[in-house]
Each structure stands twice: as structure tokens, then as C-alpha cells.
N, C-alpha and C positions, 0 to 999 in steps of 0.2 A: 427698324423701318417705319416710318410714320407712327411712332410711339410703341411699336410692337417689337418685343425681344424675339430675335431669331438666331439660334445657335448656329455655328458654323464648324465643322470638322474637317480638317485636312489630314489625309492619310498619306505619309511621303515613305518611299521605299528606295534603298539604295541598292543597286546592283554593283557588279564589278567595275563598271566603267562609267555609270550614269546614274540619274535619279528619275523616278516616275512618282506620280501623285494623283489623287482624286480629291473631289470635294463633295460633301453631304450636308445639306440643311435639313436635319432631322425633323424640325418642326413644319417642314413643307413637304418632304419626300424621303423616304429611306433609301432611295437609289442613289449610289455614288455617281458622279460625272466626272471623266478624266480631264486633267489638264494637258494641253498640247505641248507645253514647254515647261520643264521643271530644271531650274539651275541653281546650284548652290555653290558660291565662290566667294572667297574672302568673307565669310560669315554673313554674306547676302543671299537671301533666297528670293528667287523671281519665279513667280507662277504666272501663266497665261492660258486663257480659255476664249479664243476669238469668237466661237459661236454664241456665246453668252455675253460678250463684251466685257469679260472679267479679267482682272489683272491684280496680282497681290506682290509687293515688293516688301520685305522685312528683314531687319538685321537681328542676328542671334545674339542676345545678350544674356549670358548666364545660363538661365533654364527656360527662357521664353524668347519668342520672336515679337519685335516690336516694329510695326509698319503700317501700311496704307492698303485698304481694300478699295479697288476701283471697278464700278460697273456702269456701262452706259454714261460715261462722263461724270459720274457722281463719285465723290472720293470720301472714304470715312477712315478715320484711325482704327486699326485692329491689332489688338495683342493676342498672341496665341500661346498657349501653355499645355502641359500634358495633364493638368488637374481637370477633374470631371466638373463641368459647368452646370449648375442647376438653374432653371428659369425661375424668376419671381413669379409667385402665384398671383395670377389676375383675380380680382374681386368682382364678381357679377351677381351681386344680391337679388336681382330681379329673375334671374334665370329659374323657369319652373323645374321642379324635381319630381322624379317618379317615386310612387305611383301616382298617376293624375286622377283626379276625381270625375273623370269622363272617358268616354270610349275614344280610343286612339287606335287607328287602323291604317297599316302601311298598304297602300294601294298601287296599281299601275294602269294608266289608261294610254290610249294611242291617238297620235295625229296621223290618221291614216293616209292624208294625201302626202305628207313628208316621209311616213314610214319611221316615224320616231316613236319610241316607247318612253312616255314620261312616268317616273316614279315619284310618289308623293305620300302624303299624309292626311287622312280624312279624320277630324275629331268631331264628336258629336256628344251631347249631354247623355247621361246614363239613362234618364227617365224620360219617356215621352216620344213623340214622333212628328213628322211633319214639319221639320225645323227649317227656319230661314237660314240661308248659307251664304257665306262670303268666299269667294275665290281670291288669295293672295297673288299678286304679280309683282316680281321682284325689280330691283333697279338694274342699272348697266353693269356689264361685266358678268363672268360666269358665277352665278349665285346657286346655292343649294337651298332645299325647301325652308330652312330656317333664315334665310338671307344672312348668313354668318359673315360677320366681318369684324376683325380686331377683337376678337373674343367676345364679341356680342352676337346675340341670336335674336333680333327684333321681331322676325316672323313667328319664332316660337313663343315669344312673350304675348304677341297680339293674338295668336291662335288660343293660347291658353286663357287669356282675359276673356275673349268673346264667348268661347265654349263653356266657361264657367257660368256665363251669363245668358245661356239658352241658346246660342248662335253656333251653328256647325260651321267649321272651317276647312277648306280644301288648300293646302300648300303643296308645291311641288319643286323638284329639282330642275333647273334649267336644263335644256337639251344639251347633251355632251357633258353634263357636270353630275356630280354624285352618282346615283344609280340610273340616270336617264341616258338614253342612247342619242345619237345624233351628232352633228359637228357644230359646236358653238362658233367656232372662228369664222366660218362662211355665212352665218346667219345674220338677220337684221330684225329690226323692230317688226317688219311685217310678218316674218317667220314666228316671231315670239307672240304675235297676236292670235296666230292660227294655234299656236300651243295652248293659248289661254281659252280658245274656243273649244279645243278638245277637252279641255277640264269641265268646261260648262256641259259638253255633250255627256260626259261621264256622270255628271250628277243627275242627268235626266233618267240615268238607269236605275238609280238608288231609290228604293221605296221610302226611306226615312226622310227625304229632303221634299220640302214644299217647292215645286217647280215655278210657281208664280212668284217666288222671294228668293230668287238668286241675284247676289250683287257681287261687283268686283271692287276690290281694294288695291290700288297699285302705288307703290312707292318709287319715288324719283322717274327713271324711265317707264317703270310699271305704271306710273300716274299719266304716262302719254298713252300707254298701250290699252289701258282701260277705256277711255273714250273713243279710241280706234274701233274697238270692238263693239262698244255700245251703240256706236253710230249706225252700225250695220245689222246688229242683232237687237232687234225691238223687244226680245223677251228678257232682256236684262232689266231687273227691278230697280237697281240703284248702283251708283259708282261713288267710291271714296278716293279722292286724289291726296295722297300724302307727299307734298313737296312735288307735286307733278308739273312739269314744264308747260308754260303757256305760249312761249314764243318759239320761233325756228331755232334748230340746233345751232346754226352758224351765230346768230345772236346771242343765244344762251351761252356758248362757250367763250365768246368774247367777253360777255359780261361776268361770267364766272372767273375766268383769268384775271380780270381787272379788280374784281372784288378780293379774291384771295391775295394778289399782289399787294393791294393797299392795305389789308389787314396785316400782311407779313412785313411791312414796313418799306416797301420799295417806293422809289421816288416817282413822281408824276411823269417826268421825262422818260424813264425806264418803262413804266407801264404803257405809255404811248407808243414807244418803240416796238414793244412786243405785240400790242394791238396791231400796229401797222403791218407788220411781218406776217402774222397769222390771218390777218384778213385776206392777204394775197394768197396763202397757202389755201385757206378754205375754199376761195374761189376756184383754184385749180382742182381741188378734190371734188367739188360739186359739178365741175364741167367735164372732166375726163373720166371715162367709164373703164379704159385700160389700165390697170394697176401698174404695169411696168412703165408705160408712158407717163403715167402721173408721176411716178418717183423722180424720173428724168426731168419733167416740167418744175417740179418742187425744187430740184438741185439747181436748175438752170435760173429760176427765179431768185432763189436765196444768194446766188453769186453775184446778182444785181444789186443786192441790198449793201448799202454803205454803213449803215448804223446798227449795229448789233447790241443787244443787252450786255451789260458789263461781264466780262469773263467768259464769253462764247465768240465763236466765229461761224462762218458759213459751213464748214464741213461738220463740226460738232453739232449745231443746231439742225443741220439737215438729217443727220443720223437719228437724232432723238425724235424729231417731229415727224419723220417718214414712219418711224416705227409706230408712232401714235395714231396718225390719221390715214395712212395708206391701207385701209381695210373696208369691206364691204359695209359693215356696221356704221363705221363713222361716214362713210359717203352718204348712206340712207339718212342717218341721224342729221347731219349738218342741213339736208335740204328739207326735212320733214318740218311742215308747219302744223302744230297740233290744232290751231284754230279751225282748220278746214274740217276737222272730226268734231270738235266741240260744238260747232255751229249745227251739228245734225243731232245732237243728244237730246232726247226727249224726257228721259227719266230722270228722277232726283239726283243731285249732285252735291256732295260735300267735299269742298277743297280747302286744306289746311296747310299752313306753313309756319316755320319758326322764323321769327323776326332776324335772328343772327344766322340763317343759313346763307353760306357763301357759295354753294354749289348750284342752287335753284334759288336765286335770290328772291326774297318773298314779295314785296310790293310790286315789283315788276311783272312776276309771274301770276300773281293773283289778280292783278288788274286785268292781265291779258286774258285769263281764263273767264273773269267775269264778263268782260266786253264780248268775247265770243259766244258766250252762252246768252247774253242779253239779245244779241243779233238773231238768236233762234227763238227768243221770246219764251225762253224756259224760265218759268217762274218758280221752279222747285230747286232753287240753288242757295246753299249756305257756304259762305266764305269767311274764313277766320285766320287770323294772324296770332301767333303766341309769342310773347316777349321772352328774350333769353334762352331760345331754344334753336339748336343748330340742324343740319341737314337731317340727322338721324333722330331729330326730336328728343335730344339730351339737353338738360340744363348746362349751360357752358359759360366761358369767360370770353372767348375770343370768336368762336365759330369756325376756327381754322381745322381742316382734316387731320392734322397732327395731333388735335386735342382729343379725338374720338376715343383712342384707346385709353388714354389716361383717366377717363371719367367712367366711375363705377355705374351709373344709371344707364340702362339700356334704352328705355324709352319713357317718355312723360306720362305718368298716369293720369294727369289732368286731360291730356288729348285723348287718351283712350276712354276717360269717363265721357267726354263730349261725343265722341264717335259712336259709343255704345248707345247713348240716349238718342242720337239723331237715327241711327239705324232702327231702333226701337220704334221711333216715331214713324218711320216710313213703312215698316212691315206689320204695323199693328192691325 
């Protein structure tokens, strides 16, 4: 999936008059999940798991099953055998290895208002005191403190790079993720902003930290949360936006879909069909607060659409898009305009983007960020675009998300060199 190998294990048991089965994805969770239907007739195996929208149909040929695995409308060829399958070893040469040449302390701090305990890691140089510090804020989706994705650990790399160069770093698991408590599914960017403030509050309790030199560094959605917090907390000394959004979530999502579709080879007519449909869906999501009513309105709207992208219909498209958009996070994100916060940020700002970023397209977002900060007459702003880098700041060929896992590089050292130099210039 998206360039990452995931092993799948089916355990099938025959009783006197029927079959039962479970599925395990050992690279995601050791817990087996039962199929509700297991039928084996005329050498054809049929398995169904409606709660996860999973179906498998395979034919028994010799000593293996040959068939198709389907989930949420996506179908993949899948062969099953009794042989032990080993995953291909992923190369991640930039991943730091223990023992680290600095102090690394696992800590816990609390968002008291939400009653959420956030678990993280504070790294500091071995020698000295009164360190400037950076709080790392993750992108969208449930992320651990390393912002681990597709075998990459970009926040571990960033923390390692900065700490080796004299800057302390606090990174933490998102609420409801890793060792942090709380419910991620019901949370929005506004909740994550308060979690970031709790991280800053924790740093005020540490004698090793220079309280006048606390900065925020956010990636993707984290690059939206950082100015949200800095616009309210004037004690924040600086912010670094790594592919941070500069436009409203609804505009960004439509632009993102268009850029990815174009890079994937979709025709202009197909791109415009999808854009038209999703514009209507986003309008419903932003206007309707009741989730169940929202789902009904989306289904009714999709039933009026005459032209669907090739290979889809109202029912299939509806199931897929409702799963994606009918959430508190998406409702908040689509309506959120980062410029309202950027216009109130007074501290130094560094905004960087990869020119091949298809998720937060570089030119459009950097221009929007710069324009918002200029309205605020903030003169301490640096904006830079890097050629050939994608959303994860990897050197790439296409910029497509499917490429992320196949690239060995985790994060561009050229970008980190510039980020370090800029921070040192601010905190000197």
C-alpha cells in the first residue's frame, strides 16, 4: 500500500460442516480479525468482512490461492500460500542509531484543560545549559513523536540534527497515539494547538531551557498549528513552517487533488469532474454540523451528479468520500484559513517548501504565507523554495505520495543546514 509492503495472514479452520477464518496484518497489529463469511466451494474461497469493507475471492490452484483482495472499493491481486513470507528490508541510511551523543529523556506532560497526558522525548546537548529549544508539531493524521511514516522517521532525524548542533528539541506522540492518552478521532487542529501549548508550558518547568528562546517547528498541518499558537502566545521566540499551509483547507484540498491527479496522468476532463464533485461535498461539510445529517446530504448531493470520474458511481464514491470527510477534524480543517493567524504573528518566521510538493503545493502556499505576514508588517520573514523536493523534503522524481516509501532519503540535509543557520541567527 502506497509503496509499503504489508504482509497478510489468513487462518482458515474447517469444522464438521463449515469454515471459519480470521485475518491478521502483522506489520500493523498482531490482533486477528474474524471474517463474517467463509465459503469454500468448487475450489473457490470467498471471504468477507463488511465492517472493514474487505472481501477476498481466490481459486485454489495446486498449493496456493490466486485471487483478488478488495477493500473500500480498491482491488489488488493477492496470492496466498503456506510459505513464510519475509519482508524486504527497507533502507533508511539517515535514521539515527543509539547510543546518541546527547541526552535523550522520555517525558510526560499534561494538557490540563483536556485531561490529556502527552508522552514525548526531550533531547539536549550533553554539555552546557540554558539551551534554545524547538517544539516539533506533527502533520495530519495520528502521528508518533518521530512523525513515523512509510518507514521514515523525519522528526527523529530533525531532533538528532538540531541537538547535535546545540539546540534542544521536544517531540511528542499525538493525543491518542503511541504512549499519549486522549481521543484523536474526535479532535481538531484547535485541540492540537492546545497540546502544543502544553508542550511549551512543560518547557517552562525545565531549568536547562532558555525560556526566552522557545520556538515551534511544524510540518504540514503542524505548520498551520505553529502560527495558530504563536499568534496568541507572544512568548514564542520563532516559528519554522515545513510545508505549512498558507490557504484555507478547502482550497488546499482541491489544489492537492488536482496536482496529484495531474502528476498521476489523469485527463483534464476527469480532474475537473472530481473538482466539481468535491467542491460540492466540501460546501456541505463546512455548513452542516450534525454528522449524520451531513452524511445524508452528501449522499443526496451525489445522487444529483451526472458525470462521475471513470470507474465510479454515486454509491461507491459516496462510501469512500463520506469515510474521508465526515469527521470533526476535516470539518474544522476545510473551514480554517491560516492567514487569520499569520497576520497576527510578530516573531521571526521561516517558511520552506519543496517545489515538487503535491500535498501542500509550494508556490501557492509560500505566496499566501508571505502575503499574510506582509499584511502584518512582519519584517522578520524568510521564505525559501527547494527544487526537486517533495512534501517530506526528500529528493524525488515525481512528488507523488506513492514515491515516499521507495526513496531511501528521509529528509534533505540541505534544508536542515539552512534551518539550523536561520535558528542560530534568531537565537544568538
